[in-house]
N, C-alpha and C positions, 0 to 999 in steps of 0.2 A: 519430310524430315528437315528440309532446308527452312521451311516456314517456322517450324518449332525452334530450330537453332537460332534463327534471326530474332524471333520474339524473346528468346532467353537472353540473347546478347543485348537487346534493347532494354530488357528488364534490369539487367546488371549494370548497363551503362547509365541509366537514369535512377539507379538505386539511391535513395536518400533525397531525391528531388520531388517537386510537386507532381511531376508526370509519372512517377513510379507506380502509383496505384492503378493508373489507366493501363499501362503495359502489363502489369501484373494480372489485372482482371482479364485482359485478352488472352494471356498465356494460360491461365487456369480455366478459362471458359472453353477453350479449344482442346486443351490437353490436361492430363493429370498433373498436379503439382509435383515438382521435382525436389521437394524438400522432405526430408525424413527426420524422425525423432532420434536424437542422439543419446538422450538420457533414458533412464528407466521409466516405464509407463505402467500405470495401474490397470488400464483397460485398453485392449486392442480390438478395434472394430473397423470394418471396411466402409462403413457409411460416414458421410460428412454432409455439410449443409447443401452442397451442390447436388450430391446424389439424392438427397431427400427431396429437393425441389424438382429434380428431373423425374422422380418416381410419381410425384403428384401430377406433373404435366402429362406423363404417360397415361395416368388414370383418366385424364380429361380428353385425350385425343379422340376416343370413340365418339364422345359428345360433339366435338368440333367437326368431325367428318360427317356425322349424321346431320348436324346443323346446316352444313353446306348443301346436302341433298334436300333437306326440308325447306331451306330458303327458296330454292328453285321450284320445288313442288308446290309450296303455298302460293307462290307468284302465279304459276300457270294454272293452278286450281281456281284461284280467285278471278283470274282473267277469263275463265271458262274454256281454256284450251285443252284441258284434260278432265277426266272424270275422277270422282273420289276413289281413293284406294279401296279395292275390294279383295285383294289377295294377301292381306296381312303384312307382316314385317318384311316378307320377301317378295313383295309385289314388284312386278317388272315396271309398273308405272312410276314407282318412286325412285328406284335405283337406276336412273338414266343419266347419261352423260350431259344432257341438256340441263337437268336439275342441278347436277354437281357443278357444271361450268358457271352457271349464273351465280350460285351460292359462293363458289370459290372466289370469283372476281369481285364480289361484294364484301366478303369477309376478310380477304387478304389485306386490303388497305387498313381495316380496323386493327388487325394484328400488328402491322408495320407501324402505325401511329402509336399504338399502345406501348410497344417495346422501344420504339425510337425515342419518344418523349420521356418515358419513364427511366430508361437506362441512361439517356443523356443527362437527366437531372441527377441520377445516382453517381455518374462519373464526375459531374461538376462538383457535387458536395464532397466526394472523396478527394478530389484534387484540392479543394479549398481547405478541408480539414486535415488533409494529409493522412488518410487512413485507407485501408484496403477496401475495394469495391465489394459490397456484399451481394450474395446471390438471392436475397429475399425477394427481389422483384421478378425473378423468373416465373414464379407461380402467379403473382399479381398480374403480370403482363399478359398471361394467357386467360386468366379469369375475366378480365375487363371486357374483351370482345365477346365473351360468351354470355354476359349478363346485360347487354345493351340491345336496343332495337337495331335491326339490320340497316335501316336507312338513316341512322343518326349521322349528322354532318361531321366530317372529320375534324373540323376546327373546334367544334364543341367537345369532341372526345379528347383532343389535345389539351384544351383548357382544363377539363375535368381531371385528366391524368396528372397534369402539373399541380393542380390543387391538392389532389389526393396524396401524391408522393411527398410534397413539401409540408402541407399542414397535417396530414394524417400519419406521416411516418418520420420525416427528417427532423422536424422540430422536437420530436421526442428522443432523438438520438440515433435513429436508423433502425435497421433490422434487429428484432429482438427486444426493442424498447417501446414500440408503439402500443397504445392501449386500444386502438380501433383498427379493425380490419381495413387495410388500404383499398382493396377492391370495392368494398361496400361504401367506403367514404367517397370514392369516385362516383359510384352510382347514386348515392344520396345527393351529392353536389349537382349531378345532372338533373335529378328529379326536382329539386327545389329551385335551381337556377333556370332550367329550361323545361318546365312541366309539360308543355304541349308536345314535346318530342319524346316524353317518357310515359305518357298515358294517352288514353283515348283509343279510338278504333282504327286509326289510320297509320300507325307507326310500326306495326309488327310484321307487315308483309311488304316485300320489296316492290316499289312502284306505286303503292297505295297513296302516298303523300302527293306525288306528282300528278296523279289522276284525279285529285279532288276537284270537283266542279265540272268534270266531264261526264258524258253519258255513261261511259264504261268504267266509272270510278270503282276501284277495287275496295273490298271490305277486308280490313285486317284486324277485326275484333278478336280479342282473346276470350277464352272461356270465362275467366274471372271478370273481365269487363262486361260480358253479357249477363252474367249472374248478378253483378252489382246493379244492373239496370232492370232487373226483374225478369230477364229472359230465361228460358229453360235450355238445358244442355242440348246441343245439336251434334255432339260427337259421341261415338260409342266408347265403352270402357276400354276396349283394346286399342282404339285410336289414341286415347289419353295415355295409356300405359306405354305403347310403342313410341309415341311422340308425333303423330301425324296431325299436329295442331299448331296454330299460330302462337308466337311467344318469343322470348329472348332466344338468341341463337343456340345456346347450349343447354337450355333449361327444360326442353319439351319432352325428351325421352326418359321416362322414369326407369325403363329397362336398362339403358346404358349407364345411367347414373347409379343404379343399384349395383351393376357390375363393377363400376369404378369404385364405389364404396367398399365392396367386398375385397377388391384389390388393395385398397389402402389399409383395411383391417388386417389382411394377410401379411402385408409388409410392415405392420405395426407402426404405421405413420399416422393413420386416422384413428380417432378414439371411438370404439364401438359403444362405449358408455354414453357419449354425447349423442351419437346417432340414434341409439335405441331410446334414450330418455326423451329426445326431441319428438320422436314418433309417438311415444306414450303421451306426452303433453298435448300434442295436436289431437290425438284420439279422445282424450279426456274432455278437452274444450269442445270438440265437435259433437260428442255425445251429449254434453250439457245443452247445447243449442238445439240439437235434434229433439231432446226430451221436452224442452220449453215449447217447441212447435207442436209436438204430440199432445201436450197438456193444454193446448190452446192459450198459453200465456202470451204468445206472440200472434197477433191477428194476421190474416193472409194479406191484408192491404199494407202492412208495414214495409218500410223501405228495406228492412233487413231480412224479410221473410224468405226470399229465394235462397240467399246464401246460408241462412240458418237451417233451411229445410234440406240443403244438400247433404246427402249421406256422409257421415263423418269420415269414412274411408276414402271417399272421392277427393277430399281435401289434400290427401297425400299425393295424388296423381296430377293435380292441376296447379298451374302457376309455378313459381320458382322454389317451392318449399323443399322438394327433394334435393335439388342442386345446392341450395343454401345450406341445408343440414349436413350434407356429405362433404362439400368442398370449402365452406366458409365458416360454419359454426365450429368446425373441428380445428381451425387454425391454432397451432400449438402456442403461438405468442399471445393472442388476445383471448383465448378461452381459459377456463379454469384449469389449474394445474393438478389439483388433488383429485383422487379417485371419487371421493364422496362429493366434492364440489362439482365434478363433471356431471353427475346425476342431477344435481339441483340446477346447474347452468343449462343443460340440455332440455330438462323438463320445462323450464320457463321460456326457452326459445320456442318450443313447439306450442305451448299454451298461448303466448303472446302473439305468435304468428297468426293463429286462427282468430284470436280476439280482434286484432287490428284489421285483419282481412274482412271480417263481417261488419264491424262498426264504423268503418271508414269507406263508404261507397266510392268516394273520389279516388281512393288509393287502395283497391282491394288486395293488392299483394303486400302482405305485412311482414314477410320473413326478413327483409332487409332491415327494417326498423327494429324488429325483435332482436336480431343478432347484434346490431350496434348498441342497443340498450343493454343487453346482457354482457357485451364487451366491457362496458363501464362498471358493471356490478361484479364481474368475475374476480377482481382482486379482493373485494369485500367478502364474497362467498368463501374464497380460499382462506382468508384471515380467520373467519369464524370456525372453519373446519379445523385449522391448525390449533386455534385456541381451545377448541373442544377436546382435541387429542391431548394437549398439554394438561388440561384439567383432569382428564381420565388418568393419565400417568402419575400426576401428583397424588391423586386419591390412592392409587395402588401403592405408591411409595409410603404414604402415611400408614396404610394398613400393614405393610411389611415391617415398618419400624415401630409399630405400636406394641 
């Protein structure tokens, strides 16, 4: 109680000064705002931006915890210290303290850097512009550690976060004004600025980079990386569904991502239209390529053959498709706002994800570029949807007045 009172006193003391937004942000981050509406209101609701952001974070927590276990498991598995999981999702070989401890101490610094740099820049801009610190980065700060390789150097992550927050968000006016998803902007910066740390077969398993050149070098190749090189799947369907595979920290377990998506739909924060239409778009494109292979249009020696020949439904389980569709394509700021627009937006996210994945062997994971591209087109989609509705209403008006 004393901490709350002291923060409130500091907030009142510095009210109207440059430091007011900083103390106000600390107060509202730790406690509920002590301000109430004095005039009449049209809508009364318990949700606000902070509660919305916290709900999304709650949906990602299972993916984060699983990612910590999986980071340790993939390390010890690649090092030959344990055997492959044979007991399913509740295998005692996976849920061990050793696995969690290794993953926790590798992932925790990523979270600290993500929030430290991102929120530091948010506070700086709020102080300079003299406006309230916005809670929009709370979700971005959690998303970033979940979509990067576990061994990414911390200084690279710090540079990328600074770029993403400043260029992808603040230059547009801050939370609610950006046209690109900040987390994906950060990942795109990392991919194009430091490509060797975001692709290849040595960056997805802890310790693989350090062991390059040694006899016991670890192999950290992802499923998509192997398929892009013409290799066949070495994991079972259930391994892919549960998440016992190498990959970005939070993107491997389709099961937990699905649970998080259902939670967002239940709380009415995530758009089920975008999620469902993205899956439909991915299935359509996957079926097209499967049929091209079956019709012998694509020869077996083609560079695209293995990915094209992958069953369409397996594309939903591998890579970052599921995570991107649930947690980033549904971003209410950068996605389409109209109901009809959400169907179009989501469909092309899924369609382009598989298209980029197959036709770009150097970068088989296409969901990031697909979402960023559709972020740019989302306002245009909504514009034509609104204009179409206006035309329909004008026609009805003419009919009634005729």
